[in-house]
Structure formats: structure tokens, C-alpha cells
N, C-alpha and C positions, 0 to 999 in steps of 0.2 A: 652417612658418616658414623663411624663407630663411637661408642661412649669414650673409649680411651683417646681417640683423636680429638673429640670435643673438649676433653679435660686438659689437653696440652696447650690449647689456645689461651688459657687463663680465664680470669673472671671477665664478666661482661663489663665493658667500658664504653664511654661515649663514642670513641672512634670505631668500635665494633659492637654496637648494642644488640642484645637479644632479649628474650622475654624476662631475663633475670636482671636487666639493666635498672639502675636506681639512681635518681638524682641525689639521694642521700649519700650513697657511696662516693659519687662524684664530688659532692661538697666536702666530705671528709678527706678525700684525696687532695683537693685544693687546699684545705686547711693544713694537712700534713706537708704539702709542698711549701707553703708559707713558713711553717715552723722550721723546716729544713734550711731554708734560706736564712732565716734569723739565726739559727744555731751556727751555721757555717760562718756567717758574718761575725758573730760574737767570738767564735774560736779564732778566726784569722786576726781580728783586732786585738784579742787578748794577748796573743803572742807579740804583736807590735808594741802594745802598751807595756808588756813585761820588759821588753828590750829598752824602751824609753825610761822606765822606772829605774832599771839598772844604770843607764847612762846618767840620769840625773843624780842618782846616789853617788856615782863616781865623781861627777862634777862638783857636787857639794863637798865631798871629801877633799878633792884637789883644791877647792876654794879655801877651805879651812887651813890646809897646809900652806898655801900661798900667804894667807893672812898671818899665820904663825911665823913664817920666815921673814916677812916684812916687819913684823913686830920686833924681831930679834936684831934687826939692823941697827947700827949705831945712830944716835940722834945728832948727826952732823948737818950743817947747812945744806950740803949737796944731797944728802940722803933723805932729809926731811920732806922735801917736795915729792920725791919719788914714792916715799912711804905713803904720803897723803893721797897721791894719785892711785896707788895700789889699793888703798882702803876704799876710795870712792868707786873704783871699778869693781871691787869686791862687793860693795853694797849693791851696785847695779845688777851684777850677776845674781846675787842672792835674791833680789826682788824678782828677777826673771824666773829663777828656780821656784820661788813661792807661787808665782802665777801658773807655772807648769803643774805644780802639785794641785792647785785648785782645778785646773783642767782635768787632771786625772780623777779627781773626786766627781766631776760631772760625768766623765766616762763611766765610772763605777756605778753611778746612779742610772745611767742609760742601760748598762748591762743588766742591772737588777730589774729594770722595767721590761726589757726584752725577754729576760728569762721568765718573768711573770706572764707576759703575753703568750709565750710558748706553752707554759703550764695551763693557762686558761683555754687556749686553743685545743690542747689535748683533752682537757675535761669536756669541752664543748663537743669534740668529735666523739667521745665515748657516749655522751648523752644522745647525740643525733643518731648514732649507730644502734641504739637500743630502741626497738619499736615500741616497747611498753612505756619507757620514759619519754620518748620523743613527743608524744601527744598528751603528756601529763603536765599540767601547769605547775603543780607542786614541785615536780622535778626541776623545772626551769627556775622557779623561785629559789630552790635549794642551791642550784648552781650559782645563781646570782649572789646569794648570801655567802657562799663559799668563796667566790671571787672577791667580793668586797672585804671579807674578813682577812684576806691575805695582804691587803694594802696596809702599809705602815705609816704613810704620811697622810696628813689631813688633806693635802692637795689632791692626792690620788683618790681618796674617799669622796671629796667634793666633786671631782670630775665624774666619777662613777655615778654618784647620786644625780648630778645634773643631766647626764646622758640618759639615765633611766627615767627621769622626769620629762625631759624634752623629747626624747626619742629621735633627736636630730644631732648628728655629729658636729656640723658646722655651728649650730646654735650653742651646743654645750662647750665647744672650744672657745667661742667668742665670750661666753659668760665666764669661763674659767680665766681667760686672759684679762678680762676686765677686772675680775676679783684680784688677780695677782698684781695688776697695776695699782689698784687702790690700797692693797695691803703693804706693798713694798716700795719705799721711797726710791726714786730714780738713782741708779748707780750702786745701790746695795746689792750684795750677792748673798743668796741663801745657801749656807753650807748644810750638809746632811751627814 
């Protein structure tokens, strides 16, 4: 086989390994695949959340207009009951809109976390692809410190520290959830 023909088949991969095949490159490929799925999911859901945000903004505006019109109705016995019902329904819808806004805040936090995961995977892939840094414990410590420094909430830092200490994902998650239950009274919602 000529050198030109060998170069057209592409890099060595697990499905067609040659002497240049590397589990490190395969690992990086799998990390990049995971990052791509996360990025696509975030992109798709961001569009939907944008549409929902616009809808709830319109609903809120329409609700305020309805309340204003009801407020301007005369205070006659026939109208007073209807005004009261409109106000009660308006309060109900307003509460639902508030709940939706809280859900959007949770989505925003989820998006931030997934973006952070993608950046961390990218940094990990760069380190693993560098043969000099790959076997250097100081490079790994620097990566871990860089990742931890990007966390903005104490919960994320605690999870990171617990995982680094236990080296066990299930144990770290269990300890994290136990801590959250102890810190937060039942029914409370943490806003960020």
C-alpha cells in the first residue's frame, strides 16, 4: 500500500487499529462524544426554554391587563362577584407563573453545571492527550485545582472535595445528599 493510500484511511481507531492506535486517543474521542451530546442537549433545550420564557412573559402581561380591566369595572352587586373571581383566578395564575420562573432558575443552574462539565472534559482531554503532562502528578493536581476553582457554589465545592477524598462516586453522592437533607428543612427551595 502506498503512503498516500495509508493516509486516506485516517487515524488509527479501535475499529481499525494499527501500530499507532492509542487508548488515550480513544478516551479523548469518547470524552469529546460525551461533550458533544451535552452541548447539543443544552442547545436544543435552550431554544425551548427561550420559547417558554417568552410565553410566560406574555402570560404575565395578559394577566396584568385582565386584572386592570377587572379593576376598572363598576362596583355593582352583579359585577363584584365576577371581579372577585377574576382576582382569585389571577392570583392562581400568578402563583403558577412564579413556580414556572423557579423551574427556569433550576434549568439555568443545570445549564451552568453542564457547561462546566464540558469545559472540564475538554481540559481533561487536553491533559490526557499531552504525553508529558499525562504522567505528571503535578499536572493532575493543577487540573483538579483549576476545576475546583471554577465552582461558584459551596455545594459544588463540597461535592468535588468529597469525591476527591472518597474516590467513590456513589459514596460522594450519598454524603452530599445527606448533607443537603441536614442543611435544608423539608419543603424549602434553595434559589441561586
